[in-house]
C-alpha positions in Angstrom: 23.0 32.4 14.7 25.3 34.9 16.4 23.5 37.9 17.9 25.8 40.3 15.9 24.9 38.7 12.5 22.2 40.2 10.3 19.2 37.9 10.1 19.4 35.9 6.8 16.4 35.7 4.6 14.5 32.5 4.6 13.3 31.4 1.1 10.2 29.4 0.8 9.8 27.4 -2.5 6.7 25.3 -3.3 5.4 23.0 -5.9 2.0 21.3 -5.9 3.4 18.3 -4.0 6.6 19.4 -2.3 8.3 22.4 -0.7 11.4 23.7 1.0 12.6 26.4 3.3 16.2 27.4 2.7 18.6 29.9 4.3 22.0 31.0 3.1 24.6 31.8 5.8 28.3 32.5 5.1 27.9 31.2 1.5 26.4 27.9 2.7 22.8 26.7 2.4 20.7 25.0 5.0 17.3 23.6 4.1 14.2 21.8 5.4 12.0 20.0 2.9 8.5 18.7 3.1 5.8 16.9 1.2 2.2 17.7 1.0 -0.3 15.1 2.1 -3.6 16.6 1.0 -4.7 20.1 1.4 -4.1 20.5 5.1 -1.0 18.5 6.0 2.7 19.0 5.5 5.2 16.2 6.2 8.6 17.5 7.1 10.9 14.8 5.7 14.4 16.3 5.8 16.5 19.0 7.5 20.1 19.6 6.3 22.6 22.0 7.8 26.2 22.1 6.7 28.6 20.9 9.3 30.3 24.3 9.6 26.9 25.9 10.5 25.7 23.3 13.0 25.1 24.3 16.6 23.9 27.8 15.7 20.2 27.1 15.7 19.8 27.4 11.9 17.8 24.2 11.5 15.5 25.3 14.4 14.9 28.6 12.6 13.7 26.7 9.5 11.4 24.4 11.4 10.0 27.4 13.4 9.2 29.2 10.1 7.4 26.2 8.8 5.4 26.0 12.0 4.5 29.7 11.8 3.4 29.4 8.2 1.4 26.2 8.7 -0.4 27.7 11.7 -1.3 30.9 9.7 -2.6 28.7 6.9 -4.6 26.4 9.1 -2.4 23.4 8.3 -0.9 20.6 10.4 2.6 19.2 10.4 3.8 15.6 10.7 7.5 15.8 11.5 9.0 12.5 10.1 12.5 14.1 10.0 14.3 13.2 13.3 15.6 16.8 13.7 12.1 18.3 13.2 10.6 15.7 15.5 13.1 16.8 18.2 12.1 20.4 17.7 8.4 19.5 18.2 9.4 17.6 21.4 11.1 20.7 22.7 8.2 23.0 21.8 4.9 21.8 23.4 3.4 25.1 22.3 3.4 23.7 18.8 1.1 20.8 19.7 -1.9 22.5 18.1 -0.5 21.8 14.6 1.2 18.4 15.4 -0.3 15.5 13.5 
């Protein structure tokens, strides 16, 4: 996201079996969804960023937030989504929660 833009609020929505992180930028919504696999594992299954917002790091912001929240809650993440997997490959410091 551009440095001069105000940081957008990331919404986190959860149900007993699924969840999502979403962010609205310039009237468009990007999201990252996950499924729960037991009490201690989240499976990131999809990341979607509108074409007009791509290349601005918005998907990475969503994955980073999921990593921060999972780490704080003592949970692991299995990134099945190719985008999320790529983010984990770029961030070896996240290996402590990678499953």
